[in-house]
C-alpha positions in Angstrom: -20.0 10.3 0.3 -16.8 9.1 1.3 -17.2 6.2 3.9 -15.9 7.0 7.3 -15.4 4.0 9.4 -13.3 5.4 11.8 -12.6 3.3 14.7 -15.0 0.6 13.5 -15.1 -3.2 14.2 -16.1 -5.4 11.2 -15.9 -8.8 10.4 -14.8 -10.0 6.5 -15.8 -6.8 4.8 -16.0 -6.3 0.7 -16.3 -3.2 -1.3 -14.8 -5.0 -4.3 -15.7 -3.2 -7.9 -17.0 0.0 -6.0 -16.7 3.6 -6.9 -15.9 6.0 -3.9 -14.7 9.5 -3.6 -12.6 8.4 -1.0 -12.2 5.8 2.0 -11.6 6.8 5.4 -10.9 3.8 7.8 -8.5 5.3 10.6 -8.0 2.5 13.5 -10.4 0.2 11.7 -10.4 -3.5 13.1 -11.4 -6.0 10.5 -11.7 -9.7 11.4 -11.0 -11.2 8.2 -10.1 -9.8 5.0 -10.8 -6.3 3.8 -11.5 -6.4 0.0 -11.3 -3.3 -1.8 -10.1 -5.2 -5.3 -11.1 -3.4 -8.5 -12.4 -0.2 -6.9 -11.7 3.2 -8.2 -11.5 5.6 -5.1 -11.0 9.0 -6.3 -8.9 10.8 -3.2 -7.7 7.7 -2.2 -7.6 5.1 1.0 -6.7 5.9 4.4 -6.0 3.2 6.7 -3.5 4.6 9.7 -3.4 2.5 12.4 -5.7 -0.3 11.0 -5.8 -4.1 12.1 -6.8 -6.7 9.8 -6.8 -10.1 10.8 -6.9 -11.3 7.1 -5.6 -9.6 4.2 -5.7 -6.2 2.7 -6.9 -7.1 -1.1 -6.7 -4.1 -3.6 -6.0 -5.9 -6.7 -6.9 -4.0 -9.9 -7.9 -0.7 -8.0 -7.5 2.6 -9.2 -6.5 5.0 -6.6 -5.7 8.3 -5.6 -6.3 11.7 -7.5 -4.9 15.1 -7.9 -5.7 15.9 -4.2 -4.0 12.9 -3.1 -0.1 13.2 -1.6 -0.9 9.4 -0.8 -3.4 7.2 -2.8 -3.0 4.4 0.0 -2.0 5.4 3.5 -1.7 2.8 5.7 1.0 3.8 8.4 1.1 1.8 11.6 -1.5 -0.9 10.1 -1.0 -4.3 11.1 -2.3 -6.9 8.3 -2.4 -10.5 9.3 -2.2 -12.1 6.0 -1.2 -10.7 2.5 -1.0 -7.3 0.9 -2.2 -7.9 -2.4 -2.0 -4.3 -4.7 -1.4 -6.5 -8.4 -2.4 -4.7 -11.2 -3.4 -1.6 -9.1 -2.6 2.0 -10.3 -1.8 4.8 -7.6 -1.8 8.2 -8.6 -0.1 9.2 -5.5 2.3 7.5 -3.2 1.9 4.1 -1.2 2.7 4.7 2.7 3.5 1.7 4.6 5.6 3.2 7.4 5.8 1.2 10.5 3.2 -1.4 9.2 3.2 -4.9 9.7 2.3 -7.8 7.3 2.0 -11.3 8.4 1.9 -12.4 5.0 3.2 -11.3 1.6 3.4 -8.3 -0.1 2.7 -8.6 -3.7 2.9 -5.3 -5.6 3.7 -7.1 -9.0 2.5 -5.1 -12.1 1.7 -2.1 -9.8 1.8 1.3 -11.2 2.6 4.2 -8.9 2.8 8.2 -10.1 4.1 10.3 -6.9 4.1 14.1 -7.4 7.4 15.5 -8.1 9.7 15.4 -5.3 7.3 13.1 -3.3 7.7 9.6 -1.9 6.4 7.2 -4.4 6.8 4.2 -1.7 7.3 5.1 1.9 8.1 1.7 3.8 10.3 2.7 6.3 10.4 0.3 9.1 7.9 -2.0 7.6 7.9 -5.6 9.0 6.9 -8.4 6.6 6.9 -11.6 7.8 6.9 -13.6 4.3 8.2 -12.1 0.8 7.9 -8.7 -0.8 7.3 -8.8 -4.7 7.1 -5.8 -6.7 8.0 -7.3 -10.3 7.1 -5.8 -13.4 6.0 -2.5 -11.9 6.3 0.8 -13.0 7.4 3.5 -10.2 7.6 7.5 -10.6 9.3 9.0 -7.0 11.6 7.7 -4.3 11.1 4.6 -2.9 12.5 4.1 0.7 12.8 0.8 2.6 15.0 2.1 5.6 14.8 -0.2 8.4 12.5 -2.5 6.7 12.7 -6.1 7.6 11.4 -8.7 5.1 11.6 -12.5 6.3 11.9 -13.9 2.9 12.5 -13.0 -0.9 12.5 -9.7 -1.9 12.3 -8.8 -5.7 12.2 -5.8 -7.6 12.5 -7.7 -10.9 11.8 -5.9 -14.3 10.7 -3.2 -12.3 11.5 0.3 -13.4 11.9 2.9 -10.6 12.2 6.9 -11.9 13.0 9.6 -9.8 14.6 12.3 -12.0 17.2 14.6 -9.7 16.8 12.5 -6.8 17.5 8.8 -5.0 15.4 6.1 -6.7 15.5 3.6 -3.9 16.5 3.8 -0.3 17.0 0.7 1.6 19.9 1.8 4.4 19.9 -0.6 7.4 17.3 -2.7 5.9 17.2 -6.6 6.6 16.3 -8.3 3.5 
């Protein structure tokens, strides 16, 4: 069964290494880190409006599935620390629209495969107080960073973004 943590309040919470059919945590509040590293979540992770005082740690996970438009949906989320997706595989997009990160976004070696004509990464109006790293990654689909603000370095070095027949990267009006 899918864990449903709608409006839950928790301290540091770890699901590291778990296998789940989905993960629902709309408007959850976590006082500390939310650990989902090395998880397999077949229908994706839903964290809209989440408030996490520490980091969102999802390194080495496998997220998404055939029914998912978004493998990780974290629109309007506030994360006090880092977002760590290092080595994560997403079968579906990454939604970070209007999210706030107090630390670094680490997407090194991430693999994102979006459905045809879909966003692979929607990070419009994302605010990152430190750096945004997406190095050595493979992304299939459109990446948008319109109106995004990154306080330190932004790097897509050695990353391949493919969106046949469409725009691969949009960053209009971004402050990078």
